[in-house]
C-alpha positions in Angstrom: 0.0 0.0 0.0 1.3 3.4 -0.9 2.6 5.7 1.8 1.0 9.1 2.6 2.2 12.3 1.0 4.4 13.2 4.0 6.1 11.5 6.9 6.3 14.7 8.9 4.2 13.3 11.7 5.9 10.4 13.5 4.8 8.2 16.3 5.3 9.3 19.9 4.4 8.0 23.3 0.7 8.5 24.0 1.7 9.5 27.5 2.4 12.9 25.9 -1.4 13.4 25.9 -2.1 12.7 29.5 -3.7 15.7 31.1 -4.2 17.4 27.7 -7.5 18.6 26.4 -8.5 18.0 22.8 -11.6 19.6 21.3 -13.3 17.9 18.3 -15.9 19.9 16.4 -18.5 18.1 14.4 -22.1 19.1 13.2 -23.9 16.3 15.1 -23.4 12.8 16.4 -26.0 10.9 14.4 -25.0 7.8 12.5 -22.2 8.1 10.0 -18.5 7.5 9.5 -17.4 11.0 10.6 -19.6 10.8 13.7 -18.4 7.3 14.6 -14.7 8.3 14.2 -15.3 11.2 16.5 -16.5 8.9 19.2 -13.8 6.4 18.6 -11.0 9.0 18.9 -12.6 10.5 22.0 -12.5 7.0 23.6 -8.9 6.7 22.7 -8.1 10.1 24.1 -9.8 9.2 27.4 -7.9 5.9 27.6 -4.6 7.9 27.2 -5.5 10.2 30.1 -6.6 13.2 28.0 -9.8 15.1 28.2 -11.9 14.5 25.1 -14.3 17.3 24.4 -16.8 17.2 21.5 -18.6 20.4 20.5 -21.7 19.3 18.6 -25.5 19.8 18.4 -26.1 16.3 19.7 -27.5 13.1 18.2 -27.9 9.4 18.9 -24.2 8.8 19.6 -24.0 11.3 22.5 -24.8 8.7 25.1 -22.1 6.4 23.7 -19.6 9.3 23.6 -20.2 10.0 27.3 -20.1 6.3 28.3 -16.7 6.0 26.6 -15.2 9.0 28.5 -15.9 11.8 26.1 -17.4 15.1 27.2 -20.3 16.6 25.1 -20.4 20.4 24.8 -23.8 21.4 23.2 -22.9 23.7 20.4 -24.7 24.9 17.2 -22.2 23.3 14.9 -24.6 22.6 12.0 -25.3 26.2 11.1 -24.1 27.5 7.7 -25.5 31.0 8.4 -22.5 33.4 8.1 -23.6 35.5 11.0 -24.1 32.4 13.2 -20.7 31.1 12.1 -19.2 34.3 13.2 -20.9 34.1 16.6 -19.5 30.5 16.8 -16.0 31.9 16.7 -16.7 33.7 19.9 -18.3 30.6 21.4 -15.4 28.4 20.5 -12.8 30.9 21.8 -14.7 30.9 25.1 -14.8 27.1 25.2 -11.1 26.9 24.5 -10.2 29.4 27.2 -12.6 27.9 29.8 -11.6 24.3 29.2 -7.9 24.8 28.6 -8.0 23.3 25.2 -4.7 22.3 23.7 -5.7 21.2 20.1 -8.9 21.9 18.0 -9.9 19.3 15.5 -12.6 20.2 13.0 -14.4 17.5 11.0 -16.8 19.4 8.8 -16.6 22.5 6.6 -19.0 25.1 8.1 -17.8 24.6 11.8 -14.2 24.3 10.6 -14.3 28.0 9.5 -15.3 29.0 13.0 -12.9 26.6 14.6 -10.0 27.8 12.5 -10.6 31.4 13.4 -10.8 30.6 17.1 -7.7 28.4 16.9 -5.7 31.1 15.1 -6.8 33.8 17.6 -5.6 31.7 20.5 -2.5 30.3 18.7 -3.7 26.7 19.2 -2.8 23.8 16.8 -5.6 23.3 14.4 -6.4 19.8 12.8 -8.8 19.0 10.1 -10.1 15.7 8.7 -10.8 15.8 5.0 -13.3 13.0 4.8 -15.4 13.7 1.7 -15.1 14.1 -2.0 -16.1 17.7 -1.8 -17.3 19.0 -5.2 -15.8 22.3 -6.2 -17.1 23.5 -9.6 -16.8 27.2 -8.8 -14.1 29.4 -7.3 -16.4 30.2 -4.4 -17.0 26.5 -3.6 -13.4 25.7 -3.9 -12.6 28.4 -1.4 -15.3 27.2 1.0 -14.0 23.6 0.8 -10.4 24.8 1.3 -10.9 25.2 5.0 -10.5 21.4 5.4 -7.0 21.7 3.9 -6.0 24.6 6.1 -5.2 22.7 9.3 -1.7 22.6 10.8 -2.2 18.9 10.1 -4.7 17.6 7.5 -6.0 14.0 7.9 -7.1 12.3 4.7 -9.2 9.2 5.2 -7.8 7.5 2.1 -5.1 7.9 -0.5 -7.8 8.9 -3.0 -8.7 11.8 -0.7 -5.1 12.7 -0.2 -4.6 12.9 -4.0 -7.8 15.0 -4.3 -6.5 17.5 -1.7 -3.2 17.7 -3.6 -5.0 18.6 -6.8 -7.5 21.0 -5.4 -5.4 22.6 -2.7 -1.7 22.2 -3.6 -0.6 24.4 -0.7 -1.6 21.6 1.7 0.3 18.7 0.2 3.1 18.7 2.8 0.6 18.7 5.7 -1.5 15.7 4.7 -1.4 12.5 6.6 -3.4 9.5 5.4 -5.2 7.7 8.3 -7.7 5.2 7.1 -11.0 4.9 8.9 -10.7 2.2 11.5 -13.1 -0.8 12.2 -13.8 -2.1 15.7 -12.6 -5.7 15.2 -14.2 -6.6 18.6 -17.7 -5.7 17.4 -17.1 -6.7 13.8 -16.1 -10.3 14.4 -18.2 -13.3 13.3 -17.8 -15.0 16.8 -19.1 -11.9 18.5 -22.5 -12.0 16.7 -25.1 -14.4 18.2 -27.3 -16.3 15.7 -30.3 -14.8 17.4 -29.3 -11.3 16.3 -29.0 -12.5 12.7 -32.4 -14.3 12.8 -34.1 -11.2 14.4 -32.7 -9.0 11.7 -33.8 -11.2 8.9 -37.3 -11.3 10.4 -37.3 -7.5 10.7 -36.3 -7.2 7.1 -39.1 -9.6 6.1 -36.9 -11.9 4.0 -37.8 -15.6 3.8 -35.7 -18.2 5.5 -34.5 -19.7 2.1 -33.5 -16.4 0.6 -29.9 -15.4 0.2 -29.4 -11.7 1.1 -27.5 -9.3 -1.2 -27.0 -6.2 1.0 -26.5 -2.6 0.2 -26.1 -0.7 3.4 -26.2 3.1 2.6 -28.5 6.0 2.9 -31.1 6.2 0.1 -29.6 8.6 -2.4 -29.0 8.3 -6.1 -25.2 8.0 -6.2 -25.1 5.1 -3.7 -26.2 2.9 -6.6 -29.5 1.4 -5.4 -31.0 1.5 -8.9 -27.9 -0.2 -10.4 -28.3 -3.0 -7.9 -32.0 -3.4 -8.6 -31.2 -3.6 -12.3 -28.5 -6.2 -11.6 -31.1 -8.2 -9.5 -33.4 -8.4 -12.5 -30.6 -9.9 -14.6 -29.8 -12.4 -11.9 -33.5 -13.4 -11.6 -33.7 -13.8 -15.4 -30.7 -16.1 -15.2 -32.5 -18.4 -12.8 -31.4 -17.1 -9.4 -34.7 -17.6 -7.5 -33.7 -17.4 -3.9 -32.5 -13.7 -4.1 -33.3 -11.0 -1.5 -31.9 -7.5 -2.3 -31.9 -5.6 1.0 -31.5 -1.8 0.8 -30.6 -0.9 4.4 -30.5 2.9 4.7 -32.4 5.9 5.9 -34.0 8.0 3.1 -33.3 11.2 5.1 -36.4 12.9 3.6 -35.7 11.9 0.0 -39.3 10.8 -0.6 -39.0 11.3 -4.4 -36.1 9.0 -4.6 -37.9 6.4 -2.6 -40.8 6.5 -5.0 -38.3 6.1 -7.9 -36.9 2.9 -6.3 -40.3 1.5 -5.6 -41.4 2.3 -9.1 -38.3 0.6 -10.6 -38.8 -2.4 -8.4 -42.5 -2.8 -9.5 -41.6 -2.2 -13.2 -39.0 -5.0 -13.1 -41.4 -7.4 -11.3 -39.1 -7.6 -8.2 -41.6 -6.8 -5.4 -40.8 -10.2 -3.8 -37.0 -9.7 -4.2 -36.2 -6.1 -3.2 -36.7 -5.0 0.5 -36.3 -1.5 1.7 -35.2 -2.1 5.3 -34.7 1.5 6.6 -31.9 2.3 9.1 -30.0 -0.7 10.5 -28.6 -0.3 14.0 -26.9 -3.7 14.1 -24.5 -3.7 11.2 -22.3 -6.7 12.4 -25.5 -8.9 12.3 -26.5 -7.3 8.9 -23.2 -8.4 7.4 -23.5 -11.8 9.0 -26.9 -12.2 7.4 -25.7 -11.3 4.0 -24.5 -13.7 1.4 -22.9 -10.8 -0.6 -22.4 -7.1 0.4 -22.4 -4.5 -2.4 -21.1 -1.0 -2.6 -22.2 0.0 -6.1 -21.6 3.7 -5.8 -21.8 5.8 -9.0 -19.8 8.7 -7.6 -16.5 8.4 -5.7 -16.6 7.4 -2.1 -14.0 9.1 0.1 -13.4 5.9 2.0 -15.8 2.9 1.9 -16.6 1.9 5.5 -19.2 -0.8 4.5 -16.7 -2.7 2.4 -14.2 -2.8 5.2 -16.7 -3.8 7.9 -18.2 -6.5 5.6 -14.7 -8.0 5.0 -14.1 -8.0 8.7 -17.2 -10.2 9.0 -16.0 -12.5 6.2 -18.7 -11.5 3.8 -17.9 -11.4 0.0 -18.0 -7.8 -1.2 -18.6 -6.3 -4.7 -17.7 -2.7 -5.1 -17.5 0.0 -7.7 -13.9 0.5 -9.0 -14.2 4.2 -8.2 -12.9 6.6 -5.5 -11.3 5.2 -2.4 -13.3 1.9 -2.1 -10.8 0.0 -4.3 -8.1 0.8 -1.8 -9.9 -1.5 0.7 -10.6 -4.5 -1.5 -8.0 -6.8 -3.0 -9.0 -8.0 -6.5 -7.5 -8.8 -9.9 -5.7 -7.4 -11.8 -4.1 -5.4 -8.9 -3.9 -8.6 -6.8 -3.6 -12.2 -7.8 -6.8 -14.3 -7.7 -5.3 -16.2 -4.8 -5.3 -13.0 -2.7 -8.8 -11.9 -3.7 -11.0 -10.4 -0.9 -13.8 -9.2 -3.2 -14.7 -8.0 -6.6 -14.4 -4.6 -8.3 -16.7 -3.6 -11.1 -17.1 -0.5 -13.3 -19.4 2.1 -11.7 -22.9 2.1 -13.0 -22.5 -1.2 -14.9 -25.4 -3.3 -13.8 -24.3 -6.3 -16.0 -20.9 -6.3 -14.5 -22.4 -6.0 -11.0 -24.7 -8.9 -11.7 -21.8 -11.1 -13.0 -19.7 -10.4 -9.9 -22.6 -10.9 -7.4 -23.4 -14.2 -9.3 -19.8 -15.4 -8.9 -19.9 -14.6 -5.2 -23.2 -16.4 -4.7 -21.8 -19.5 -6.4 -18.7 -19.8 -4.3 -18.3 -23.2 -2.8 -18.0 -23.6 1.0 -14.2 -24.0 1.0 -13.7 -21.1 -1.4 -16.0 -18.9 0.7 -14.2 -19.8 3.9 -10.8 -19.0 2.3 -12.1 -15.7 1.0 -13.5 -14.8 4.4 -10.2 -15.6 6.1 -8.2 -13.5 3.6 -10.7 -10.6 4.0 -10.5 -10.6 7.8 -6.7 -10.7 7.8 -6.6 -7.8 5.3 -8.8 -5.7 7.5 -6.8 -6.6 10.6 -3.6 -5.5 8.9 -4.7 -2.2 7.5 -8.0 -1.0 8.8 -8.3 -1.7 12.5 -9.7 0.8 14.9 -6.7 0.6 17.2 -4.4 1.5 14.3 -6.6 4.5 13.3 -6.8 5.8 16.9 -3.1 5.3 17.6 -2.1 7.2 14.4 -4.5 10.0 15.2 -3.2 10.3 18.8 0.4 10.2 17.5 -0.4 13.1 15.3 -1.8 15.1 18.2 1.4 14.3 20.2 3.6 15.4 17.4 1.7 18.7 17.0 2.0 19.4 20.7 5.7 18.7 20.7 6.2 21.0 17.7 4.2 23.7 19.5 6.4 23.8 22.6 
């Protein structure tokens, strides 16, 4: 795997963080990779003896944050109103002074502008995590996005993202550190999921006992590829695959029009007994255990690809679009020999290629599937563990504090 653009930040003893106060700023703590990473890093900071503050509007992960040693500071971080963002600079300055903050870490664009201004005013190290493929089709949008490249250290969640930063914001190249999103291998482990959890989830989805689940776990939005998967399902059914259950596990987040499009396409293709819209899933380890195949058929670049990594940790065969950062997480020919395969990569938006790959995965024999699962688990353990992500992030904090002395 390629190294990051710079090796400026090297590992240090985590004891450097004992007694220190790190403030993370994120819009909310609802479900999502950014939100989950915030909680995971807070837990790591608490374990290292640091104070882990999170300024955010709240959300379903607040209770978990607090249970793991983090401290929630209610803060209107979601606002994009310029006047409110200006007021947030004053709020953040006050928080930093009152709490004795040593580092400010921003994880989203709008609050990052306020966090950067407060950090600069107080001469505090400022860290950003560039975790999205931010579109920048105008000079104004590029400028708005650039705040995520203006940290004293810029964390990219993939090499794809690091390359994007280098192209869009060349001034930041020497400050970028690639730290892949980490997976909790204690929770995402086959032995940690009781059969009752899998059975309960299949009943909740409404799939029949004999059906093999092909799972797409993502919010319901066009670029996540739900339509491509439905079209691929039609091809598989036409080829004689009769025990198929396509499960779309994701929150529509108010996209009622898109939901109607999915339902309409499902009806048009005669797949009402094949496609299941399952809504938000709170038990993803069980979901991946329930799946015969997990798909990530995105039609636009993903900045990382958490589902593919978590599914591999559970030993599930994965089929992903060969686009964005997701290919970094899946070993497949021609980049890897067939004997090293952990999944399949297919051209984005190509329903026929997706159907072919899903069909291959469904037809794996028991020994071949077990071997694939073992390779996939080992791949995730080596490169995408939660402990690795947290250690690398805390090492970066320590290096910044040492540099700031």
